[in-house]
C-alpha positions as CSV (number, residue, x, y, z in Angstrom):
1,X,-15.0,7.5,6.6
2,X,-11.2,7.0,6.9
3,X,-9.5,3.8,5.7
4,X,-6.5,2.1,7.3
5,X,-5.0,-0.3,4.8
6,X,-2.5,-3.1,4.6
7,X,-1.5,-4.0,1.0
8,X,0.1,-7.2,-0.3
9,X,0.7,-8.8,3.1
10,X,2.5,-12.1,2.1
11,X,2.1,-15.1,4.4
12,X,3.1,-18.7,3.8
13,X,0.4,-21.2,4.9
14,X,-1.1,-24.7,4.2
15,X,-4.2,-24.0,2.1
16,X,-6.1,-26.1,-0.4
17,X,-8.1,-29.2,-0.9
18,X,-5.8,-31.4,-3.0
19,X,-3.4,-33.8,-1.4
20,X,-0.3,-32.0,-2.8
21,X,-1.6,-28.7,-1.3
22,X,-1.7,-30.3,2.2
23,X,2.0,-31.2,2.0
24,X,3.4,-27.8,1.0
25,X,3.2,-24.2,2.2
26,X,1.9,-21.7,-0.4
27,X,2.3,-17.9,-0.3
28,X,-0.9,-16.0,0.2
29,X,-1.4,-12.3,-0.3
30,X,-3.8,-10.2,1.7
31,X,-5.1,-6.7,0.9
32,X,-7.1,-5.2,3.7
33,X,-9.1,-2.0,4.1
34,X,-10.5,-1.1,7.5
35,X,-12.8,1.7,8.5
36,X,-11.4,3.8,11.3
37,X,-11.8,7.4,12.5
38,X,-8.3,8.8,12.2
39,X,-9.2,12.2,13.6
40,X,-8.5,11.5,17.3
41,X,-5.0,10.1,16.7
42,X,-4.2,12.8,14.2
43,X,-5.3,15.5,16.7
44,X,-3.1,14.1,19.4
45,X,-0.3,12.5,17.5
46,X,-0.8,9.5,19.8
47,X,-0.2,6.0,18.4
48,X,-2.3,4.5,21.2
49,X,-5.4,6.0,19.6
50,X,-4.7,4.5,16.1
51,X,-5.8,1.3,14.5
52,X,-2.2,-0.1,14.6
53,X,-1.6,-1.8,11.2
54,X,1.5,-3.4,12.6
55,X,-0.5,-5.1,15.3
56,X,-3.2,-6.2,12.8
57,X,-0.4,-7.6,10.5
58,X,1.4,-9.5,13.2
59,X,-1.9,-11.1,14.4
60,X,-2.8,-12.2,10.9
61,X,0.7,-13.5,10.1
62,X,0.5,-15.6,13.2
63,X,-3.0,-16.9,12.5
64,X,-2.7,-17.5,8.8
65,X,0.7,-19.1,9.2
66,X,-0.6,-21.7,11.7
67,X,-3.9,-22.3,9.8
68,X,-4.6,-25.3,7.6
69,X,-7.9,-24.6,5.9
70,X,-9.1,-26.2,2.6
71,X,-10.8,-23.1,1.2
72,X,-9.6,-19.5,0.8
73,X,-13.2,-18.5,1.5
74,X,-13.0,-20.0,5.0
75,X,-9.7,-18.4,5.8
76,X,-10.9,-15.0,4.5
77,X,-14.0,-15.2,6.8
78,X,-11.8,-16.0,9.8
79,X,-9.4,-13.2,9.1
80,X,-12.2,-10.7,8.7
81,X,-13.7,-11.9,12.0
82,X,-10.4,-11.4,13.8
83,X,-10.0,-7.9,12.5
84,X,-13.6,-6.9,13.5
85,X,-13.7,-8.7,16.9
86,X,-10.1,-8.1,18.2
87,X,-9.5,-4.7,16.8
88,X,-12.9,-3.1,17.0
89,X,-13.3,-2.5,13.3
90,X,-16.9,-2.0,12.2
91,X,-16.2,-2.5,8.4
92,X,-13.5,-4.5,6.6
93,X,-12.8,-5.3,3.0
94,X,-10.4,-8.2,2.6
95,X,-8.9,-9.6,-0.6
96,X,-7.2,-13.0,-0.1
97,X,-5.1,-14.1,-3.2
98,X,-3.3,-17.3,-4.1
99,X,-0.6,-16.1,-6.5
100,X,0.3,-18.6,-9.2
101,X,-2.5,-21.1,-8.3
102,X,-3.9,-21.1,-11.8
103,X,-1.7,-21.3,-14.9
104,X,-2.0,-18.1,-16.9
105,X,-3.4,-16.0,-14.0
106,X,-1.3,-13.9,-11.7
107,X,-3.5,-14.8,-8.8
108,X,-6.9,-16.1,-7.8
109,X,-8.9,-15.7,-4.6
110,X,-11.8,-13.9,-2.9
111,X,-12.7,-10.4,-1.9
112,X,-15.2,-10.0,0.9
113,X,-16.7,-7.1,2.9
114,X,-18.0,-7.5,6.4
115,X,-19.8,-5.1,8.7
116,X,-21.7,-2.0,8.0
117,X,-19.7,0.6,6.0
118,X,-19.9,3.9,7.9
119,X,-20.6,7.1,5.9
């Protein structure tokens, strides 16, 4: 199994359950791993055969930037669904972090895996 990844994708969004969180934009960080067979694009050197990480990033930047969820869990699920449904990814591991949300911790958040991991 090959992995296409996006590391530390920073996006500002409204996220959180407290009143003050609903009035400000917070920076979120996403780490994403996506299963993809890289042999066809490698054999042809054709970008059209790749899982284009720029396209995935742009889609998530747009979606997350416009979202206003209360829970990081909900946002993580929606992002994983977009990746799987819109980009044909059968397995994704996504880590969504809220840097600086808890004093003393660099970041807090969730890590999820969705789909069946190919061998």
